[in-house]
N, C-alpha and C positions, 0 to 999 in steps of 0.2 A: 740778212736781220730785222730790216725795217719788217718785211712781211710776218716777222714773228712778234713784234712789238705791237702791229696792229690787230694782232688777232688775241695776243694776251688782253690788248684792252677791251675789244668787242668781247670774250670770254668774259672778263670782271663785270662789266653791265649786266650781263644775261645773266649772273650768275645772282648777283644782288637783285634782280626783278624776278628771278626764280623764288628767292627767298623771301621778296615780298608778296609773290601770290602764293607761298605754303601759308604765312601769315594769316593771309586774306581767309586760305580755305577753311583754317583751325578755327578763325572767329565766327564762319558764317555758320558751322558745321554746332558752333557752342551757342548760339543764339539758336538753333535749329532744335536743340536742345531741353530748352528751357519751354517750360510747359505755356508760358502767354504766347509764344509764338509759333503754338504746333499746327493752327492752320494757315501759317503764313510762308510754309514750306516753298511754294512757290514763285512766291513775291521775294523770297531770302536767295533763293535759285537762281533767280533773273536777275537780280542785283550783283551777285556772285558774276555770272557769266557776263554783265556789262563793266565790271570791275576788271574783267580778266582780259577783255579786249583793249580796252583804254589801258592796261599796264602792256599786252602788244604791241600796242601801237606806240606808246611812248618808248619802248625799247627800242621797236625799231627804227624811229626818229632819230633819237640816241647814238644807236650803231651807226645810221648814214651820217649823220654828224663827225663822228670820232673816225670814219674812213674818210671823209671829206676834210677836216680839218687836216689830217695826218696825211692826205693826198696834196693838199695846200702847201704845207710845209718842204714836201718834195721835191714840188713843182719851182718852191723859192733855192731849193737848193741845200736846205739844212738837214742834219746829220741827225735821225730821229734818234738814235741810241744814245748819242751826245744831249740834246734838248730833254730827253726824258730824264736822263741820270740827269742835268743840271735842275730840273724843275722838281726830282726826289732831295738833291742835295739843299734846295731850300728849304724843306721841311726840318723842324729840329730832330734831331737823334734821339732824343727821348723819347719824342712822338711814336716812333717805331718799337721801343722797347715797351713803353704803357700799353699799344696797340697790342702786340705780341703776348704780354700779361694779360691783357682783358680778354682777347681772343680764347686764352687759355683758362681763365677763370670761365668764363661763357660756356665752353663745351665742358667743364667739368660740372658748372650747376645744369646743363643740360641733362647730363647723366647721373650726376644726383636725383634730378627731378624723375626720372623714366624710372630709376630704382625705389624710387620712395612710393610712386603710382602703383608698382607690382605689389609693395608691400601691403599700402592700404587699399588696394582691389582684392587682395588675398582674406584681407580681415573682415571687409565689408559681406565678403562671399561667406564667413565663416558665421559672421553674425545673421546673416538672412539664414541661412542653414537653420541655428538655434532658436531665431524668432519663431519659425515654422511649427517647431518641436515642441513649446509652450503647452502642456497641456490644456490652461487656462485661457490661452487667447483665443479670442471668437470673431478675430479678422482674417478676412482669404485668405490662401497662399497668393491669389494675384496682385493683390494691393501691398503685401509684403514686398515682394519681388519689384513693382512699379517705383514705392518709396526707395529700395535701396537702388533702383537702377537710375533712378534721379538723382539722389546722395552721390554718387558715384562719379555722373555728369559734371555734376556741380564741383567737388572735388577735385576731378582730371581740369577742368578749363580754367578753376581758381589758382591749380599749381602749375599749369603753363602758363597763365598770364603773370605769376611771381615771378617766374624765370626768366621771361621776356624782359620785364621791368630791371630785374639782375643784370639782365646781359647787358642794356644801356646803361646802365650804370657804369659797370667795367668796362663799356669800351668807351664811355665819356662821351656818349651823343648828349645834344643839347638838352639843357634841365627841362626844357618846355616838353621834349617829346615824353622822359619820367614822368612828370608832373599828371600831364593827361593820360599816359597808361596806369598809374597809380588810381587815379579819378576811375578809369573803365572798372579796372578791377575790382575796386570797392563797389560800385554802382553795381556789377556784375553779382559781386558776393550778395548786396544787400536783396535784389530781388530775384534769386536765386534762392535764396534760403528764406525768403517771404513766402515765395511759392512754396516750398516745400512744408514750412511750419504747419498751414493751415490743414494738409494732410496726414501730419502724425498727431496733431490735436484732434482730428476727427476719427482716427484710430482708436487712440487712445479712449475718449468720451465711448465710442460704441462698444470698448469692452469693459469700460465702467460700467455702463448701461449693463449691458448683460448679466453682469458679475451682481450687481444692486439687485436686479431681477430673478437670480439663482438664490439669492440669500435670506431673501427678504419672507419675514415672518411675521405672524400677529405680537409677536414678544417682542422685536426688535422695532427701532426708530423706521429702518426702511419699509415697513407696514405703509408708510406715507406716501412712499416714492413712485407706485403708480398712479396716484394723482396728480403727481407733479410731473411726469414724464412727457408730457406734451409740451413742457418748455425747452426739451432737448435741441429740437431743431432751430429754435428762439439764438439759444447759446450758442450754435454753432454760427449762425450765419452774425451775431455780433461780434464773434470771435475773429471768424475771417475780416470783418469790415476793420475792424480793430487791427490787424495784421496788414491788411492790406495800407490803412493810413498812415501805419508806422513805416511801412516800407517807402512809400510816396516821400513822406516827411525827412525820412534821411535820403533819399536820392537829391530832394531839394536840396539839401544842406551841403551836397556835396559841389553843386555849380553855385558859383559865388555870386551870380546876377541877380538870383530868383532864392537866396537862401533866405531872403527876410519874410518869406511865405509862409514859411517851415511852423513857423510859430503857432500858427491856427490850425496843425496836426494834433497839439494836446488838446487843445480844447475840443476839437471834433472827438478825439478818445475820449475825454470827461465826459461828452455828450450822450456818447452811445452807450458808457458805463452808467449813469443817471437813469436812462432808458430802460435798460436791463435791469438793475435793481430796483426799479419801481413795479415792472411787471411781476420779478419775483417776491416783493413783498406785498403786492397787492393777493397774488394767488397764495403764499404761505397764510396771510388775514384771512381769506378766505376760507381754509382748509381748517385756521384752528376755531373758525365762528361755526362749522359746522359741525366741530369734535365738540366745540362747547355745548350746542345745540341740543344734539342727538346723542349724548354721550351715557344719556340715563336710557338703557333696554328696557325699560319697564311703562314707556309713556304709552298711553291712552291714545283712540284714532284721533279723537278732538283736538290734544294737545300737540299730535303728532304731525296735524293737519294746521295747526298755527305756525309750529314752528317752520313747516316748511311754504309758510306763507310770509315770515318774514326775510326770508334766506335771500329770494327776488332783491326785496328791497334792500338788506344792507350790503348787499353786494355792490348794486349802483349808489349807494353812500360811500363804501370803501372805492371804489373805482373814481369816484368823480376827488375824492380827497387824497389821493395816493396821486394820481396822474395832474393836481393843481399843484402839489408841493411838486412833483417832478417838472414841471411849467417852470414855476420860482427858481429852482435851482437850475435849471438852465440859463434862464436870464442872469443869474449872479455869475455863472461858467462865461458867462460872453460878455461880462462885467459891465452887464446893463441894471442898471436900479428899478426893480418891479415896482417900490413902491406908488411913483406918478402912473405907472400904468394900470397901478390897481386902484388907484383912484381914479381915474378917466374911466376903466371899467365900472365904477360903483357907481357914477355920474348916470353913464351911459344904461346901466342897468334900470338905474330907476325911470329913466324916461322909456324905456322899451316895455317897464313894466307894466305903464298906463296904458300901452294899448296890448301888453299878452294877457289879456283879461280872460282868454281860454286855456291860457297854458296854467295861468294861476288856481281858475276854478278845475281843472284836472288833477293839480295836487292836490287840493284842499279837500274835493272828493273822494282821491285816494285815501286820504289821511282818516276820515271820517267812514270807509268801508273798514279799513282795519281797525280803529279803535271802536266801533259798533258793531263789530264781529258780523256783517252783512253775510259772508260769504269770505271762505278761506281757500288755498288750494285743495284740489281735489275734490272741493263740491262740485255738484250737478246742478246748474241754474238756467232761470230765462231771463235776459235782461233786455230793456231795450225802450224804448219810448213808442206810444202807441202808433203814433204818426209815421215811423221810421219800421225800419225792418229788425225785428226782434233775433238775438240769436240765442243760440241754445248749446249746452253742452259742458264739459269737466272744467271746471278752471286749472291752469296749469302754472300759471303765474299773476302776481298783482304789483305792477311796479311804481313809479313815481306820478306816473301819467297816463297809462295804460293798463287794462286786463287782458289777459292773454285768455281764449277759451277754447278747447278744442271739440267739437262738432262731433257727433256721434260716426258722422260718414268720414271723417277723418281731415278734413281742411280745419287749417288754424285760424281763430277769427279773434282779431284785436281789434275790440273796442276801448275809447277814451272814457277814462273816470266820468269826466262829464257829461259823456252820452250814456252812462248807464241806464237810465231811468229810473223805470219800475223793474223790482226785482224778486223772481219767482224761487226759492230755494227748496228745490229734493233733498237736502241731504241735512236737515236739522231734525234730529230724534229718531223721526220714523216719517215715511212717506206711502201711499196707498198705492197699490198695482192696479187700475181702475180697466175690469176685462167686462164688453157687453156681447151679450149672446141673443140671438135670433132664433126662434123655434115657432114650431106650427099654432096657429089658437086651439089646434085638438088636442095640445099635448097636456098631459098629465105635472101640472106645476110643482105639485107635491112630489113626484117622483123628479123631476128636474132638480128643486130644493136640494132635497137630500144627495143628489148624486153631485150636484155639483161642493155640498158640505163636505162628501167622501171624499172626493177629490183634491180640495184644501187640504184635510186632513193628512193623506198621503205627502201631499208637496208640502208641509211644515216638519213631517218626520226627516223626509229626504234631503230639505234645501235649508243650510243653516242662515240664509239672506231672507227668509220666512219668519216673520215675526206669531203672528197670528194666522189660524187657519183662515179658508176663503169665506167671507159672508153675502149673501145674497142681498142686495138691498131693495130690491125689487122691480117693478117693473115700468122701465123707464119711458116707453111710448108704445102707444097700438098702430101700427103698421097697417097697409092695404093685405098682407098677406101672411103676416106675423106676428108675435110679439117680442118686445126688445127688453130682455133680464140685464140688468146694472150687477155686477159682480166687485165685492172689495176685498184687496187682501194685503193686509198691513205688512211691510218688508223694512229692510234697512235703507236708511239711506243712500238716494241714487241708484237704487238695484231698480226701481217701478219699470223699467224698460225690459231688462231682462226678465222679470218673472212674468211681465204680460205674454212676451213672445212662448217661454214655456206655457201658461197657463191656457191660451189659444188651442195650442196643439193638444192639450190634454185634454179640453172640453170636448173638441171635436173628435177626438177618438172615441174618447165615454160618449156622446150624444151619440154616435154611428153604432158602437155595440148597444145603447138601448134601443136602435131599432129608431131615433127618432131624424126625421130628415132636415136637413138643416137649409131652410128657404133659400134662393136667389137674392144676391144683394140687388136693390132694386134703386139706380141712379137717382136722385133729384133731377127735374126738369131743369133745363136750363131758363134762366129768367131772362 
């Protein structure tokens, strides 16, 4: 009988530790299924093995202590059966009734949880299949499967945690255990759902994005969507950040020791909202400006160039205004009065202004360039000071401080407005394509002049950029072996380089057809 009693006590101890080990395994599996811990499977499994080893060691030590204690009682001549029954009799009789009811309720709770999970999994499977069958769905099947798989893991772990909490209440375990288990459940649900929401939002945004592109047409407001579509990645990042901040705030609120820090979460969310709204406001305002400026389809080339010139300037001003307003709003959100800061910034600005003469000069020159119409976006110009490198090319943008010029070779040249210096504009009304020809001294100049004029007439008839036929300006210089003739062709603004190349080829072919030999080019001797 004593041996049976010792065996029963050891078996009960082993059962309790097996139950604890099962719960630890469930919790470790639950954490592995959370996406935030996906890269930590090895660490979680290592921790799981360490806890299992500690449980086995503890169980073994307790079993040895139980055997040793019972052996000591036997050595003292105690009757183990009577001793055990006396210990049991000291326990109030209501305890056993409460324990039995608690065990029955716990078993019932676990059975109900298992049945409920089967029903939930079935309906999640049905929802997964129906989501894939939606005709207008633009989300791939793998992302749908991932979403419902994560949702199933969250529901499963949440239900089992809730069942464990109920069991602890039914078994009347210490209130502290139930309290911390309930906190663990809330933290788990907050984190798991918080990590799941961004995936659902991303799928919804992608679907709406595809539908907006599909149904966009010049007759509805969706025609503007393509020009605002680049904001979609920014929207996703802002929403993810807001969700993570909300999750962290809710988790911190569950921990009394640091719950006061949670008040900053709402302020951070407001700041993210201000940044996103300011970006959207800027893009929409810029879009409206472009719509107003280019609404008229019958603009002349000069009107179009002027409006293209104003667009970068207006964009810069809008950007400064919107982001300045956003900065002031953020200061108010942080309960900081911006008035002293702005006043101090004004004083500093005045002090810096005395030393920032170059900046002021650039801005003033930029305004004179715009208002006196020196050049516009799209004009082909040469600019620069005589003692410095001269830049040449097509004007791409005129900003407050700088002008961006694209060289014919492709490189982008950025020059400060204060360093523009003298300006040669090839895009005002008309320009001349100047081509020089070398002919031998024995050439019939009347025949050559006639050939040049005929070529010019043909080019004017075939090329819309040529305004007048080619004229011979005369003999430019007398060389040692040849005469240098200068020709002028009146062309549209900025087209002189293109027409010069065309004329050189046409003149070369025409001279060869007439039997006129083109003298070799003699390089000037180095000084």
